[in-house]
N, C-alpha and C positions, 0 to 999 in steps of 0.2 A: 554507545561509543560513536564518536564522530570519525568518519573516514574520508580521506581525500579523494577527489575525482582526478586530480593531477597534482604534480609538484614542480617546483622550479628550484634547482640547487644553486646556492650561493656560497662562495668561499669567503668566509669571514676572517679578516686579519687586521693587523694594525693599519694597513693601507686601505682596507675596505671594511669599515667597522659596522657594528650593528646599527648605528645611526645612518650610515650610508645605505644599508639595506632597507631601513625604514623609508628613506627617500625614494626607493624603487617600487614601493608597494602599489602606487597608482599605476605605474607602467605594467607591473605583473598582473594587476586586475584587468587592465585594458587588453593585455595579451591573452587573457583567459585562464591563467594559472589559478588553481584552487587553493593550494597551500604553498608557502615558502619553506624551503628545505635548507637548513643551515649546517655548515661544517661545525666541528666541535667548538664550543664557546667557553668551556671552563678554563681557568688560568693555565697557560702553557708556557713553555720556555720562551724567554724574550726573543722577539723577532721571528718566531715560528710562523711560517706561512700556511701551515696545515692544521695545527691545533691538536694533533694526536699525541703530543708529548706533554700531557697534563702534569703540572707540578703542584697544584692545589685544588682539591675537589670542592672546597667550601665556598668558592665564589666564581662568578662570571669574570672572565679575563678583563682586567682594566685596559689592556692594550686593544682589546676588541670592543671596548665601549663600556664595560662594566654592567652591573645589574640595572642601573637606571636606563641605560640604552636598550637593554633587553625589554624592559617594560615599555619604553617608547615604541620599539619595533612591534611588540605584541599588540599594543593598543592600535597602532596604525594598521596592522594586518587585520585584526578582528573587526575594526570599523568598516573595512571593505569586504567583510565576509571571508577573509583568507585565513586559513589555519597555519600553525607553526609546527614544523617537524624539525627536531634537533638530533644531530649525530652525537653519540656518546661513546666513551672509550673505557670499558670495564676491565680489560685484560691487563693493562700495564700503566705505568707512570713514567714521566720523563725524569732522567737522573743525570743529564749531561752537565748541568750546573748544580752541583750538590747542595750548596747553601740555600738555593731557591726551592728545592724539592722537599717540601715540608716533612713528609714521612721518612724519606730517605736520609735526610740529615740527622734526624733523631735516631734512626737505626744505626748509622755509622758512629754516632756519639756514644751510644750505650750498648750496642751489640745485642747479644741474646737477652739482656735485661731490658732492652727497649720495649716500650709499649707496642711498637709497630713491628717487632721482630716476627710476630705471628702473621703479619700481613704479607710479608715478602717470602718468596719460595727459595730460601737459602739452605744449602746443604752445609751446615755448620761443621759437621764431622770431617768432611772432605777438606774444608778450609782451615782445620785446626782452630775452630772457634772464630774465624775471621771471614769477612766478606772480601772476596778477591776482586780488585778493581783494576781492569786492564787499561792503564793510562800512561804508563812509562814508555818513552821512546826506545829505551834499551833496558838492560837489567840494572842500571846504575841509579842510585838514589842521591847522587852528588848534588843534583839541582834542588833537592828538597830543602825548604826553609821553614823556620818557626817565625810566625808573624802574628800581629794582632788584627783581628777581624773588625768589621764595622761596629759590632756590638761590644767591643772591648775585650772579647775573649780570645784566648790563644788559639791559633789555627796552624795547620801545616799547609804550605803552599808549594805547588809544583808547577812552575811557570804560571799560566793563567788559572790553573785548577786550585780550588780551595777545599780543605777537608777539616773536620772538627777534631779537637783534642779532647779526649775523655777526661772527666774530672779526676784530678789526683795523679795524672800520668806525666806531668811536666814540672812538678813542684820542686824537683831537686836540681833544676838547672841543666838537665841532660841535653845533649845536642839533638838536632832534628831527626837523625837516623835512629837514634835510640828511642826517642819519643814515638816515632813511627812504629817501632817494634812492639810498643805497649798498647797499640790501638786495637779496636775491634774490626779493623779492615787491614788489608795488605795491598799496597800498590805493586802492580806487576807489569811486565812488558806486555803491551797490547797484543803481540803476536801469540801469546800463550792462551788467549781467551778461547780460541777454537776448541781446545782440548781440556783446559784446566779451569774454566769458569765454574763458579759454584752457586750462581743464582739464575733462576729462570728469567728469560728475556723475551722480547717480541722478535720472533724469527732470529736473525743473527745480529740484531741491533743492541749492542751492549749498553747504549744510553737510554734504553727503554726496558725497565725492570718489571717483570710480571708480578701481579698481586693476586692474593688468594681471596677473590671476591665470594667464594663459596662459604667463607666464615661469616656468620651473621653480623658481627660488629663491623667487619670490614665493608660488607655490603652497605650497612646502614650509614656509616660515616662517609663512604665514597659516593653515596647516592642521596645524601640529605638535601643538597642543593637541587638536585634533579627532581626530587619529590616536591620541593617547594614550588617549582615551576608549574606543577599540575595542581597543587593545592591553591595557588594564587591565580590560576587560569592563564598562565603565560605561555604554556606549550600545550600542544594537542596530540603530539605523537613523537616517537623516537626511532632513530636508526641505530642499531647496535653494531659497533665495529668488532670484527674478528671474534665472534662467539666461539669458534673452534679452539681458541686458546684457553678457554675456561675449563675447569675440572668437570663441570656438569652444566652444560648449556640449558638443558630443559629445566632444571631446578632454578637456575638463574632467571629464566624467563617467567617462571611462576612467581618469584619474588618481585620481579619488575612489574608484572601485571597487578599485584597487590599494591605496590607503591603508586602506580599511576591510575588506579581505578579501572584497569582494563583498557587502557588507551591503545591506539593504533601503533603497532611496533613492527619494524622490519629488521631483518638480520642480514649482515653482509656475509652471505654463505655461498660458496662456490660448489655447484653440483657437477659431478663428473659423469659423463655419458648418460645413462638412463637413471641415474640416482635421483631419488625423490627426497624432498625435505621431510623430516619426521612429522607425521600428522598430529602428534601429541603436543608439539611445541605451541606455546601461546604467542603466536606471531601471525601476521597477515601474509608473510612470505619473505622472499629475498629482495635484494636491492637490484636485481634485474640482469645479471650477467648471462643467465640462461636465455632470456629473451633476446639479448644482444646477439648471441651466437646463432640463434635461429634465423634472425633477420639477415645477418651477413650471408649465411649459407644459401638462403633462398634466392639471393641475387647473384650467386656465382654460377658460372657455366660449367656443368659437370663434364662436358666434352673436352674441356681444356686440361683435365687432370692427367690423362695418359701421356699427352705431349710433354707436360712439365715433368712428369715422373721420369720419362726416358731421358729427356735433355739434362736433368740434374742427377742422373745416375742412380735413380731410386728403383728402377725396374718397373714391373707391372704394378697395378693397383694393390694387389695383395702383398707384394714385396715391399712396396712403399709403406704400407701399414706396419709390416714387421720391422722395417727400419726405424719407424717412429717409436715403436715399443722398445726397441733396443737402445735407441738414443736416450729416452727418458729413464730407462733403467740405469744407464751409465751416468747421466747427469744427477739423478737422485742419489745414487750411491756415492758419487763424488762429494755431494753436499753432506751426506751422513758421515763420511770419513773426513770431511774438511771442516767447514765453518760451523757445523752442528755436531761435531764430535763430542763436545762437552755434554750435550743432551743425551747422546747415546750412552755415555759412561755413567751419567746420572741414573738412567733407567737400570743399568747393570747394578749400581750400588743399591738402589731400592730393592731389587730382587735379592741381593745378598743380605740386606738388613732384615728382610721379612722372612728369611729362610724359605723363599718361594721356590728355590731349586731343590730338586729331589736328592741331590748329593752335594755335600759341603765341599767336595773337591772341585766343584765348578766355580766356587767363589773367586772372583777376580780373573777368571779365565779369559784370555784374548779371544778364544773361539766363541764364548758366549756374547761378547761385544760384537763380534763379527756377525753372529746370527741375528742379534737385535737390529743391527744396521741393515742387514739383508731384508728382514721383515718390513722395516720402514720403507726401504726402497721399493719393495714389491706391493706395498699397500695400494689398492686400486682406487680409493677415494681419499678425500682429505682426512677423514677420521671416522671411527665408529663411536657409538654412544652406549657402551655396554650397560645392560645385556643386549640392547638393540644393536644390530649390525655385527653380531659375532661372526656371521658368515663371511664378512669382509676379511676378518683376521684369518679365517680358514682359507679363503681365496689367496691371501698373501702367503700363507704357509705353503700352499701347493706350488705357487709360482717360485717361491724361494727354494723349495726342494728341487724344482726343475733347473733353476739357475745354479744352485750350489749343492749338488748331491753330497759333496764332501762334508757338509755341515748338517747332515740329516739328523744325527742324534741331538745336536745342540738346538736345531730348529724345533724339534719335537718338544724338548724340555722348555724352551722359552715360550713357545706358543701355548703350551698348557698353563704356564705360570701367568701369562698375560690374558687368559680367558676369564679371569675372576674379577668382576666389577669392583670389588672392595679392595683389591690389591693396589697399593700406591704406585707400583711400577706400571700396572695396567692403565691407571688413570694418566700417568705421565706419558706413556706410550701414545695414548689417544691425543694428548695435547701436542705431541711432537710430530706425529705423522703428517699433520697439515703443514707444519713448518718445512719438512723435507719436500713435500709435494710442491709447495709454493716456490721455494728457492730453487729446486731442481728443475721444475717444469716451466713455470711462468717467467722466472728470472734468469734462466739459463737456456733450456731447450728452445724456448720461444725465440731466442736470438740466434739459434743454430739451424733450426728447421725452416728453411726460407723458400719453400715451394710457392706459396702465395701468402704474403705476410699479413694481409688483412684478416686472415683466419687465426693468427697468433695473438689472440686476445684473451684477457682475463676471463676465466670460466669457460673458455672455448676448448675444443678438441681439434687441433690442426690436422689430425689424420682424417677427420671428416671433412671432405672437400666441399660438398654441395648437397642440398636437399631440394626436392621438387615441391610444388605447391601442395600436393596431397599430403606429404609428410609434414609440411608446415602446419596445415590445418589440423592434422592429428595431434600435434603437440599443443595446439591451442585448446583443443577439447580436453586434453589432459590437464592443462592449466586451469581451465574453467571448472573441472571436476574437483580439483584439489585446493588450489589457492587462487581464487578469482580476484582477490584484492592485492596480489603480489605486485611489486614494482616492475615496470619495464623501463629500459634505458638504451641509449646508444652511445653515450659518452659519460665518463665519470672522471674524478681526479686520479683514478688508478688505471685508466685505459692506456694501452701502449701507443695507440694512434687515435686521433679524433675521428669521429664518424664520417666526415667528408673525405678525409684521407683514405680511409678504408673503402669508401664507396667508389673512389676512382681506381684504387688498386684492384678492386673486384673486376673492373673492365678487362684487365690483363688476361683473365681466364677466358675471355671471348676471342682474343687474338694472341694466343701463346706464341705463335711463330714470330710475329712482329716484335713481341717483347723479348724473346730469346735472341733475335738478331740485334736488337738494341743493346742487350746485356753483353753480347759478344763484343760489340763495338766499344762499349764503355770499359770493358776489361782490357782492351787493347790501348785505348787512349788514356786511361787513368787507372793503371793497375795498382792494387793494394796488397797483393800477395796472399789473399784469402778468398778463394772462389766459392766459399759458402757465405761468408759475411757480405761480400760485395753485392750479392743478389738482394739481401735485405736492405743494404744502404741505398741502392739505386731504385728499388721499388718504392721505398719510403720517400726518397727525394722526388720522384716523379709524382707520387701521390700527393705530396704537399706543395708542389711547385706552383707559383714562385714562392720561395721561402727565404727569409733573411739569412745571409751567410753565417752569422754568428749562431743562429739557432740550429742550423744543420751541422755545424762543427760540434756544438754541445751534444746534440743527439748522437752523432757518429761516435764520439768518444765514450759516452755512457753506454750505448748499445754494444760496442765492441768489448768493453770491459765486462759487461753483464754476460756476454757470450762466453768469455773466459777461454777462448781457443787460441787467439793470436796475441792477446794481451789480457791483463787482469787488473783489478783494483789494487791489490796488494803489491803486485810486481809489474808495473806497466812496461811494455816492450817499446822502447823509444823509437827504434827503427820502423816498426810496424805502424805506430801511431803517426810518425812523420809522413809515411806514405799515405795513410788514411786521410790526414788533414790536407795533404797535397791533392788527393783525389777530390775532396770536397771543394777546394779552391778551383780546381780545374773545371768544375761544373759552372763556375762563374767567369773564369778567365781564359780558359782554353777554348778556342772556337769550335773544334771538333766535339769535345765533351759537352760543351754548352748546347750545341745544336742537337746532339742525340737526346739529351734530357728535355730540352725545350720542345723539340719536334713531337716526341711521343706524348708528353704532357698535354700539349695543345691538341693533338689528335684525339685523345680520349676524354678531354675535358667535358664536352657536351654529354657524352654517355655517363660520365662520372656525376655530373649534375643531376641527370635523370635518376641514377641510382640513389643519390642523396635524398631527393624528394620522395622517391618510393619508400626508402627506409624510414624516413621521418614520418610519413603518413601512416605506414604500417604500424610503427611503434606507438604512435599517438592514439591509434584506434583499436589496436588488438586487445586481447583479454589482459586485464591488469590495470594498474595505476601508472600512467606514463610520467616519467620525469624528464625535464629539459635541463641539461647541464648549462650553467651560465654561459650566455653568449651564443649558444649553438642554434639559435633561431635564425642566424645568418650563417653563411659558409664559415667553416672553422677548420684551419689546417694545423691544429695543435698536434704535438707529438707527446711523448711520455713526460711525466712530471720531472721538473717543475714547469715545463713548457706549457702544460695545460692549465696552469694557475695564473697565466698572464692577465693583466687588467683587461676588462671588457669595456668597449665604447658603447655605453648604454644611451648616450645622447643620439648617436647615429641610429640606433634601433628605435628609439622613440620617434625620430624624424621620419623614418621609413614607414613605421606603423601608421602614423598620421596620414601619410600620403595614401597608403593602401585603404584607409578608412574613408577616403573620398570616393572610393569606387574604382580607382585605377587598377587595371589588371596588368601586373608586371610581366615582363619577358624573363625568360630564364637566362640570366647573364651574370656578370662578375659582381653585381651589387648584392646578390643573395636575397633580393626582395621576394623572389618566388618562394624561397624557403620560409621566410617570415610569414608570407601569406598562408602557406600550408600549416605552419605551426599555430598561428593565431586562430585561424578558422576551425581547426580541429579541436584546439583547447576550448574555444568558445562554445562549440557545439556540445562537447562533453559537459561543460559547465551548465549550459542552458537547458539541455535535454538529456540528462543522465539515463532516462528511461530508454533511449535509443541505443544504449550500450549494455544491454543486459543478457544478450544471447550470443551465439556464434554459429553461423551457417555459411559454409563455402558457397561461392557463386562461381559456377562453371562458365568458361568461355568456349565458343565453338568457332571453327573456321581455320583459315590459313595460319594464323599466328597465335592460336589459343595458348600455346605453351609460354608465351610472353606475357600473359596476364596472371596476376594474383589478385583475387577479389574475395571479399567476404562481407556478410551482412550481420551487423551486431544487434539487430532488432529494430531497425528503423534507419540506422546509419550504415551506408554501404561504401566500402573502400574499394577502389579500383586502382591498381598500380602496375607500372610497366616493369617487366623482368627482361634482363639481357638486351639492353637497348642497342648495343653495337650490332649484334647479330640481327636484330629486328630491322635496323636501317639497311643492312646489307641485303636483306630479303625484300626490300622495297616496301616496308611498312605493313600496316594492319590488314590490308586486303579485305577479305570478306568476314573477318573476325567479328563476332557478336557476343553479347551477353544479354540475359533476360533480367529486367528489373521488375520486381513484384508490385511496386507502388509508384504512383506519380511522385516525383522527387525534384528537389532543387540541388544542383551542384553548388555547395557553399563556397567553393573556390572561385567559380566564374559567374555565378548567379544564373546559369543556364537551367531552364526547366527541362526535365526529362520525363516523358510519358512512360507509363507502365508498358511492359512488353519488350520484344527484342529491340536492342539498340546497337548500332554499329560502334565498335570501340574507337574507330577512327574519328567518329563524331564526338564521343565522350572526351577523348584525349586530344582534341584538335589544338588546344592552346597550351596545355601542360601535360606532362607524362603521368599525371595522377588526377583522380577525381574523388570527391567525397560527397556522396548523395545523401540528403536528409529527406525523409518522407514528408510529403506535404500534408499538413493538418488542415483539411478543408473547414472543419468546425473548430473555432477557436477554443471551445471548451474541452476538446479532446486532449 
């Protein structure tokens, strides 16, 4: 099995096709990337900029270049020795445009008699034999029309939405509303979806319908084209999107391994706290959110935590942690009672249908639904994989009992019923717990817990403020022992803030008093009326500064609606949002507000750059397979999607790389050339000397500023990076700090030779805040 030494992620779309990606292969090879990593390429909704809304599994998306373009890309990549990793989407299909979604259209046309009825997870009994489609603006069908579709067949149209008419249901000349009543679907008010939907979806996205890939023919038909990529030598590996949505992820990965001949496969899996990826899964590891969290925290100053806790009213460190736990309980419960209420009620109906409850009097009981919602709320990780992880259900049971002793009987009954792996309700509970976690924590609590927002990142635990170098090393050893070929990352299409934005925000942990004074001034000069959200807004603005006005407006609106405290997606608060947008404008137009943002951003920028270079080098050289998200080899101030899918200026990156390859040593400045140097030299070293990255040994520093060093030896390649650069500068630098190098080495960033033995850190890091030492091979045959 071929495995990558590194990857480079590209977002493939109609504006950046597979042919455009093929034209980048020479640049990626020059950069040192080992594999190219593609976003989903199967046919998706027209205009989709992400590709996760697949409408036809049988072919590569024509908008993205089609199958011929995939062949051209694969040939170009393989000719340069570069592998191809492709993102796939097994959990759901796009159904926003019904006529284009091949399986969905057939389901709506023929209902339970459809060949694809088995593929979709529809609760037909609850819908009285119909699929419930939440598309109506109100409860009226007055706008419904009968019309002829492009194929000459009769259809029902509701504004721009088109739906099929089942054979024989309009032959008598009935009106549109009557014909609608005869269909295998029911159009309903979109507001009813939260509690009354009867098909499984991706999280709360009604336009992404879940499919039952655990059924053999569904797997075969939805993966036939994927299998062809491996049979024809077009792809070398896969990234599996959201495996936690599947009924049996382990079984799915077994079948995927058979299909691909045991190819390199990664899973988009978020691990909570000390959770470990199941060792029995046929996967090389995760897509790297766990590594991202470790890197962020080793660059944060732990001494800033108590100041921020007190200033933000969180109490001492223990109280702050308790506040976080209370917050996520509330946000998860709100999700279970709100946008995912239909999933809770589906679990209850599955329990009823299987006679899983000990007493028939519990059927349909509101208290049973309450208990299910509380267990989902208290579930400590994304999901269990029964029988594996049964202890997590017991942990949720204990927490739920503590939170809701009034539900003790119901919680006992439901927990017992959900403990059996063969129970349909137990399977569905496992598929649902991850939804509640993601929507309640990442998409809600992360926008409300604003102590240091660089820590509010996918897969992260905001309550964990910082780790020291020793803890970082311990986590590397664990990664080495379990999944040494897992991916590492700093930015993805799902990160809430780009890596360089987070790196600058991290600096605020080193000067909390200055930050809090600035925040107080901003609250006075540009009040928005929400003293929780304004902390998030101004940290983000300072972290991304300078940022275009329209981008900050878009971010502020999305983030505030995700927080759901002062405004929401479904019911925007116009007065609050007017104040919010006025505050954003003030950052550009009001002299006082502008000065506060500009001054602090400028003051911490050098330390932020240092953090960025440290994070990048650590990520590229630590245990695992490093991924570079498109464009992040230069400074990148991207925010949450779709901001992080903006076009990348690859011509500028080519130009700067050519200059670096003449031997010019860049300064750390606005161009980002220093980051490109770090990225290219680290990737090239991994590519040319993989044997130097086979172990992991911490390298200790000694002296005045030893705590500001994080260093490790991978078996010939030694990484040295600066921690807490602001505090280091205030302490007047490295002083007597030294580390000991075991071998004569070359710093591949500067070309400086380093003799074995004690070396002053001030000498090693004289030009850059990082160094990457490669052991000198005196004998060319070694």
